[in-house]
N, C-alpha and C positions, 0 to 999 in steps of 0.2 A: 503493499500499500504506499503511495507517495505522501510525504509530509505535506501537513496543512501549511500553507505560504502565509498565513494570517497570524501565526505563533511562533514565538521565538524558542529557543532550546530550553527554556525554563517552563515554557507553556503560557507565558503570558502574551496577551494580543499586542500585535504590532502591524502597521502599515506596511505594504510590500514596497521596497523601493525599486523605482523604475527609471531612475535617473539616468543610467547607462544603457537601457534598452532601445533600440532604433525605432524612430518615428517610420510609421508607415500607414497606408491606407487599410483600415479595418471596416468591417461590417458585420453586424450581428441581426439575425432575425429571430423574433418570437411569437409566439401564438397563444391564444387562451380563448375560452368559451364562456358566455353566458346563457344560460336556459331560461326560458320564460313561457308563460302561456301566450297560445296563438293570437289571441286576441290584443296582448300588449306588443306583439310585433306587429300588428295591423296600426294600432295607435301610435307607434314608433314612426312607421313609413308614412302615415296621414299628417303626421307633426300635430296631433289633436292632444297631447299631453300638456297639462297646466304649465309645466316649467319651461315649455319650448322645445327648439330642435334639439332631441337628444343626441343624434351623432355627432353632429357639428361641435357641439359643447364637449362632448366625451372626447373628441379627437383632440380639440384645443387643450384639454386637461392631460390628456396622454402626453402630448408635445412638452408642455410645461414639466410635468413629471420628469421625463427623461432628461430635461436640462437641470432638474434639481436633483437628481438620484445621489450625487456625493452628499447633500445635505440630509437626506434620509438614511442613507446607509454608511454607517461611520468610516469604514475601511477603503471605500470607493474613492477613486482620485477626480479631482476636478477636471472636466475635459471640455475643449472647445469642440463641441459637435457640428459637423458640417451639414447633416442633412438629417431629419427625422419624417418618417411617413408611416400613417395608421390606414388601415383600410378595413371595410367590413364585409362580410359574408352573410347575407341574412337567409335564414332557414326558416322552415315553418315554425319552430319550437325554440330556436336558439339563434345567436349572432356569433360568428367566430370574429375574433378581434387579432390582425395581423400586424406587427409592427416591422420596421426596418430603420436601424440607426448607423450611420456613417460617421467616421473620424479619421483624421490623419494625425496619429498620436502613439506614444511609446507603450499602450496598454488597450485592452479590447473594451468593447462596449456592449457586454452581454447583458450586465445588470441594467443598463439604460433602457434595452429593448424589453427587457423583462418588465422593468417598472411602467415603461409606457402601457404595455398591454394590461398591467395590474389596475393601475388607476383609471385607464380608460373604461374598464369593466366596472369598476367601483363607481364611477360617474354614472354610467347607464343605470346601475343599480339604484343610485341615490335618486335619479330624475323620474325611475319609474315604481318606485317602492310603494307610492300612495295607492298604486291600482294592481299591483300584484305582489302578493306574499310569499310566491313560490319560487322566485328567482334563485338561482345558483350559479356560482362562479367555480370555475375548475379548469382542469387540463392546460394549465399555463405552463410553457415549456420553451426551452431554447431550441429553434430549429435548424440554424445554420449560423457558422460562425467562420468569418474569412479573415485572414491577416495574422500576424504574428508566427510563432514558431509551429503552432498545429497546421498553419497554411501549408508547410514543408513536409510534412509527416511521411517517413519512409521507414521501413524496417531494415533497411541495409544500413550496416556498420562497418567502415573499412578498417584495415588493420594499418596502425599509426606508428610512427617513429619520429622521436624528438632528438634533435641534435643542438646542445648549446655550445656556443662558440665565444671563447672568452680567455684570455690570457690568465686574469686573475684567479678564473673558477678553476680552470685546468691545473693552475699551480695550489690548490686548495687555500687560496688568499681571500676568497669570498664563496659564499652558498650559491648554489644554483636555485634561485627562486623562479625565475620565469620557465625554465624547463619543467620544474615541478608544477606550476600552474598549469601549463598545457597539458602535460601527462594526466593530472588528475582531471581536468575539464573534459578530457574525451574519456576518460574510463567511466565518469559520471553518467554519461549517455550510453555506455555499453561497448565502448570501442575497446580493441585490444591494443595495448600500448607495451608490445615485449621488446621494442627496440628502442634504446636511449644510450647517449653517450656525450661525452664533453669533449670538445677538441679546441686548442689555441686558435687564437686569431690567425688567419692567413694559412691554415693547415692544409698541407698537401693531401691529407686523408680524406678530405670533405667529399670530393666528387667520387672517390673509390667507395667510400662509405655508403653514400648513396645508392650507386650503382649493385654494391653487394647486398643491400637491404632490399631494392627492387627484385634483384633475383631470388630473394628468399620471402617474397609475395607481399612486402609492405606496399600498401596502396597510397598512402599520404605521409609524406615527411614534412615537418615544420622545423626549420631551423631559426633559431633566436640568437641574435647577436652579430656583430661584425659587418653592419649595415650602415655604419656611420661614414665620417669623412677622413678619419685618421689613417696614417699611412698604413696600419696593419688591419684596417678594416675591408677585407677582400673578399667578403662571401659573395657578393654579386658578381664581381669581376669574375672570380673562379668559375661560378655556375652558368653564368647567361648565355654563353657562346655553346652551351652543352643543351639548351632547352629545344626540344623537338618542335614545341609550340608555346606560345605564351598565352596567359589568361588575364589580360588588362582589366576585365571586369572586377576579379578579385582585389587586384591591386587598387582600382580606384574606390571600390566600397572600403577597403581598410583605411586608404587615406581619408576619405570623406568621414568616416566614423570618428577618427583620431581628431580631424579638424575641427568637428561639432563640440569636441570636449576642450582641446588645448591647441592654440594656435601655432604653437611651434612645431605642431605634427607636419607643418608644411615641409620641414626640413630633413623628415626622415625618408630613407629610401626603403624600399622593399620590392619584391620580386616574385611572382607565381607564373608556374607554367608546368611543363610535363618532360620529364626525363626517363627516356626508356618508356615504361608503362606505368610510372609512378609520377603522380603530382607532388611537386615542391613548393613550399612556400617558405621565403626567406621574409622574417619580419625583425625589427628591433630587439635589442636584448633587455629592454625593461620590463619589470612586472606590469606595467598599466598597458605595454603593447601587447602583451601575452594574453592578458584580460579581454582588451579590446578583439582580437583575433578570434577568441573562443565566441564571443558575442555576435561578431560577423558571420562565421563560418558554420557555427553549430546553429540548425541542422541542415542549411541550405546547401552546402557543399557536398553533402551526401550524394544529392541527386546528380552530381558529375558522373558518379560511377554508374549509374543507370545510363546515362549519354554515352558513357565510353563502351557499353555494350550495344548500343545501338537501340535502346529502349527508350519510349518516350518520357518526358521529364514536365 
């Protein structure tokens, strides 16, 4: 069972920190139903109820509720919603309420869509309760969620290798933090990370290590370090002429994500491409760069392996 994201290690309530999550287009659709007497349905359709136009009022209430979700549910984030729509399907003894909420943010809008349906149904109930004591609200559920990590779900998990490139770490003068972050991050999502090593800056063993691991079935290798502008930062120079093909989209995504957090990320160098049959990504050696790489790459990059096999993605 997955851990509850709204509880800390001691079981105390917490708000989920989405600061470092990528902003993208997200959509949530929800649905619910309110049942009632057939004559109540007729009264709603003819706008003959004393409180006025039921469905128009209910739709406005649902839209307002979606915008106020963070005020109603304590751990919800305040979001700048880009669109809210509510539609009704009228049946002989029930009205089905469907909501769709859109946003470009770093977290989803499931709760907003569910809240919109709930308050819409409650508003219908309030406006009709004088003539119908039999009404019942139920079957409120999430129908669809688009965007975020669940938009890229795939069961495939590649074999991972991590190479840390640093003079000080190779001499045991410093600890390998970035390599550990990368290895642990991929392990947490179910990848095998059986290949790890530490090499000094400018090591002649870098290319041979990648080729050896590739022959042993490692599908994705992340190198961390050696991408600066110092005289011994030779990772990219060592590898770039050996790439069979480049993956500029990965490079751009990593750069864009870094720039959104730290302006000096524009000074970083990185490289992504294919060497033999293995995807190789070279990133800076800082812990923050390793964390950024995990946020950008997982799980989207796993689809590359479907593409390499000629499958749809």
